[in-house]
C-alpha positions in Angstrom: -0.5 42.5 16.3 -0.7 39.2 16.4 0.8 39.0 19.7 -2.5 40.6 21.1 -4.5 38.4 19.3 -3.0 35.0 20.6 -0.7 34.2 23.8 2.7 33.4 22.8 1.9 30.1 23.6 -1.2 29.7 21.5 0.9 31.2 18.3 3.0 28.7 19.0 0.5 26.0 19.7 -1.1 27.4 16.4 2.8 27.1 14.5 2.4 23.8 15.4 -0.6 22.7 14.4 0.0 23.8 10.8 3.2 22.1 10.5 1.3 18.7 11.6 -1.4 19.3 9.5 1.1 19.8 6.5 3.0 16.7 7.7 -0.3 14.7 7.7 -1.5 15.6 4.7 1.9 14.4 3.0 1.4 11.0 4.9 -2.4 10.5 3.3 -1.2 11.7 -0.3 3.0 12.6 -0.7 2.2 12.7 -4.3 0.1 16.2 -3.7 3.0 17.8 -2.4 5.8 16.2 -4.6 7.6 18.7 -7.0 6.9 17.3 -10.5 10.4 17.0 -11.4 11.3 14.9 -8.3 9.1 11.9 -9.0 10.5 9.7 -12.1 8.5 9.7 -15.7 7.6 6.1 -15.6 8.4 3.2 -13.8 11.9 1.5 -13.8 12.3 -0.6 -17.3 9.3 1.3 -18.4 9.6 2.0 -22.1 9.0 5.6 -23.6 5.4 5.3 -25.4 4.4 2.0 -23.1 1.7 2.4 -21.1 1.7 1.5 -17.0 0.3 -2.2 -16.4 -3.3 -2.0 -15.2 -4.1 -4.4 -11.8 -5.5 -7.8 -13.6 -2.4 -7.3 -16.0 0.3 -6.9 -13.0 -1.8 -9.6 -11.3 -1.5 -12.4 -14.1 1.9 -11.7 -15.2 3.3 -12.4 -11.3 0.8 -15.7 -11.6 2.1 -16.2 -15.4 5.8 -15.7 -13.7 5.1 -18.0 -10.5 3.6 -20.9 -12.4 6.6 -20.9 -14.7 9.1 -20.1 -11.9 7.5 -23.0 -9.5 7.1 -25.1 -12.3 3.1 -25.5 -10.8 1.3 -28.5 -12.3 -2.3 -27.5 -13.8 -3.9 -29.2 -11.1 -1.0 -26.2 -8.5 -2.4 -23.4 -10.8 -6.4 -24.2 -10.6 -6.2 -24.0 -6.7 -4.1 -21.3 -6.5 -6.5 -19.3 -9.0 -9.0 -20.5 -6.6 -7.2 -19.2 -3.5 -6.7 -16.2 -4.9 -9.8 -15.2 -6.0 -11.2 -16.1 -2.2 -8.9 -14.2 -0.9 -9.1 -11.0 -3.4 -13.4 -11.6 -3.0 -12.8 -10.5 0.7 -10.2 -8.1 0.2 -11.5 -5.8 -2.5 -14.2 -4.6 -0.6 -12.2 -4.0 2.1 -9.6 -2.0 -0.1 -12.8 -0.1 -1.0 -13.6 1.2 2.5 -10.2 1.8 2.7 -9.8 4.6 -0.5 -13.5 6.1 1.2 -11.9 6.6 4.5 -8.6 8.1 2.9 -11.2 11.0 1.3 -12.9 11.0 4.4 -9.6 11.7 6.9 -8.6 14.2 4.1 -11.9 16.7 4.3 -11.8 16.0 7.9 -8.0 17.2 8.1 -8.9 20.0 5.4 -11.7 21.2 7.5 -11.8 24.1 10.2 -14.7 22.6 12.0 -13.6 18.9 12.6 -11.9 18.1 16.0 -8.6 16.2 16.8 -10.4 13.3 18.1 -12.9 12.8 14.9 -9.7 13.0 13.3 -8.1 10.6 15.2 -10.7 8.2 15.2 -11.3 8.3 11.0 -7.4 7.2 11.3 -7.7 4.5 13.8 -10.8 3.0 11.2 -8.4 3.4 8.1 -5.7 1.9 10.2 -8.0 -1.2 11.3 -9.2 -2.1 7.7 -5.5 -2.0 6.7 -4.7 -4.4 9.0 -7.6 -6.9 8.1 -6.2 -6.6 4.6 -2.9 -7.2 5.6 -3.7 -10.4 7.6 -5.9 -11.4 5.2 -3.4 -11.0 2.4 -1.1 -13.1 5.0 -3.6 -16.0 5.3 -3.6 -16.2 1.5 0.0 -16.8 1.3 -0.4 -19.4 4.0 -2.8 -20.9 1.9 -1.0 -21.0 -1.4 2.1 -22.2 0.7 0.0 -25.5 1.2 -0.4 -26.7 -2.0 3.5 -26.4 -2.8 5.5 -29.4 -2.6 8.9 -28.7 -0.2 11.2 -28.1 -3.2 8.6 -25.5 -4.1 8.6 -23.7 -1.0 12.2 -23.5 -0.8 12.4 -22.1 -4.5 9.5 -19.4 -3.4 11.3 -18.8 -0.4 14.6 -17.5 -2.3 12.3 -15.7 -5.3 10.6 -13.9 -2.7 11.4 -10.3 -2.0 13.2 -9.9 1.1 10.7 -8.9 3.6 11.5 -5.9 5.9 14.9 -5.2 3.8 13.3 -1.5 3.2 15.2 -1.2 0.1 13.8 -1.3 -3.5 14.8 -3.5 -6.1 16.7 -1.6 -7.5 18.7 -0.6 -4.4 18.9 -4.3 -4.0 20.1 -5.1 -7.4 19.6 -7.6 -10.1 18.2 -11.5 -9.1 20.3 -13.8 -9.2 
């Protein structure tokens, strides 16, 4: 009966579209398709009963660690906070827009009336914003680097996670 309603070519196209849509939804929200047993109950290093720290706490912990490891002067600490605030004030609204676009993309992907062109356009908008955010973060790193001494830059280079390795901290092993 299915073959009477659709030609073999359109049936294949529909099947391919279904596979692509489910793959796209997984990329947009992989947690929605994850099995509960496949996700760790808590991040590595977290003790039972501990709550995940909020974003501000994690940011403050990172700043404290950087201050300690780089032996920043009070002036450098003050300047680094100014840099962080300057870039955060530009990045935060963009991140809000990305979250909204991600939701709009989910809605488009789940709608039978959405066209491929609409979906692609929304995806492109989201990618452009994410690129802007990445550029601003990079600019912030460069601005932070400018307040450091050559020794601190070298220490920072040794302490930073290796960019592009594609391995989690757990896979790399402990830092020395």
